[in-house]
N, C-alpha and C positions, 0 to 999 in steps of 0.2 A: 958131531956134525949132524947127526940125525936131529938132534935137538935144535941145532941152528936151522936145519932145513925145516923142521917142524915149526920153529919159531918164525922163520921167514914166510912159510906158507900161511901161518896163522896171522902174521902181520899183513901179508898180502890179502888174505880173506877179510881181515878187519878193515883194511883200507878200502877194499871193494865194497864191503858192507857199508862202510862210512860214506863212500862215494854214492852208493845206491840210496842210502838214507838221505844224503845231502841232496841228490837229484830229486828224490821224492819230496823232501822238505821244500826245495826250490819250486818244484811243480805245485805243491800245495800252496806255498806262499804266492806264487804267480796266480794260481786259481783264486785264492782268497783276495789277492790284490785286484784281479779283474772283477771278481764279485763285488768287492768294496767300491771299485770305480763305478761299476754299473749302479750300485746302490746309491752312491753319492750323486751320480748324474741324474738318476731317477728322483732322488730326494730334491736335488736342485730344480729339476723341472716341476716337481710338485710344489715347491716353494714359489717358483715363478708363477705357476697357475693360481696358487693361493693369493699372491700379490695382485695378479690380474683381477681375481674375483673381488679382493678387498677394494681395489681401485674402482671396479665396476659398481660395487656396493656403495662406495663413497659417492660416486656420480649419481646413483639411484637415490641415495639419501639426500644429496644436494637438490636433485630434481623434486623429490617428494617434499622437502622442506620449502622449496620455492612455491610448489603447487599449494601447499598448506597455507603459506603466507598469503598467496593471491586469493585463496578461498576465504580466509579470515578477513582480508581487506574487503572483498566483495560482500561478505556477510555483514560487516560493520556498516558499509555504505547502504546496504539494503535495510538494515535495522534503522539507520538514520532516516532513510526515506520513509520507512513505515511510521516512525515516531512523528516525523514532519506531517505525514498524511493524517495521522490521528489528531494532531494538534489543529491542522487546518479543518478537519471534519468537525471537531468540537467547536471551533470558531464559527464554522458554517452553521452548525446547529444553534449556537447562541444568537447569531444574526437573524437566522430564520425565525427563531422563537420571538425575538424582539419585533421583527416585522409582522409576524403572525398576530402578536398582541395588538400592534398598531392597526393592522388591517381589521381585526375583530372589533377594535374600538371605532374605527371608521365605519364599518358596517352597522354597528350599534347606533352611531351618531346619524347615519343615513336613515335607519329605521325610525329613530326619534324624529328626525326632520320630516320624513314622509308622514308620520303620525300628526306632527304639528301642522303640516301643510293641509292634511285632511281636515283637521279641526278648524283651521283658519278658513278653509274653503267652505266648510259647513256653516261656520259663523257668518261668512260673507253672504252665503246663500240665504241664511235666515234673515240677515239684516236687509238684503235687497228685497227679499220677499215681504218683510215688514214694511219697508219703505214703499214698495209698490202698492201694498194693501192700503197704506195710509194715503198715498198719492191717489189711488182709485177712489177711496172714500172722500178725500178732499175734493176731487173732481166732481164726484157725484153731488156732494153738498153744494159746490159752486154752481153746478148745473141747476140744482133745485133753487138756489138763491137767485140765479140768473132768471129762471122761469118765473119765480115769484116777482122779481123786479119787473120783468116784461109784462107780467099780468097787471102789476100796479100801474105801469105806464099805459098799458092797453086800457085799463079801467079809466085812468085819468084822461086818455085820449078820447075814449067814448063819451065821457062826461063832457069834455070840451066840445067834441064834435056835435053832440046832441044839444049842448047849450048854445053853441054858435050857429049851428045849423043849417 
């Protein structure tokens, strides 16, 4: 009976020990489960935060892509305007060059015309001077001839006057 009592006590101790270990194991399990729940909740919140960041980054990427597209579009338009400006400037230079040549030719022709006018004026002056000199000489000769004719008439008149008396 001692043995049974000893065995009973031993079984009872073993049961108590097992109950105690079970309670500790349940406590550890509950603690681990709480810790795991907190970890999983924290992990879920971190994942949600990452997804929010990813969505924010996607929005930022979309915005940056749109801004880049707009800038490239603006730059292409600006390049087109610059090329058009260069072409118009070259056309302007060509037109100006042609007009400059024409104006230089016109100025040259005007200079030649002025020189010709000066030469014609000089020739006309010389001709009129020669004509005037000839006219003056002819008038002088006519006056001398007229004087000679008057003298002849006067001589003839005197002769008749004296003869008729």
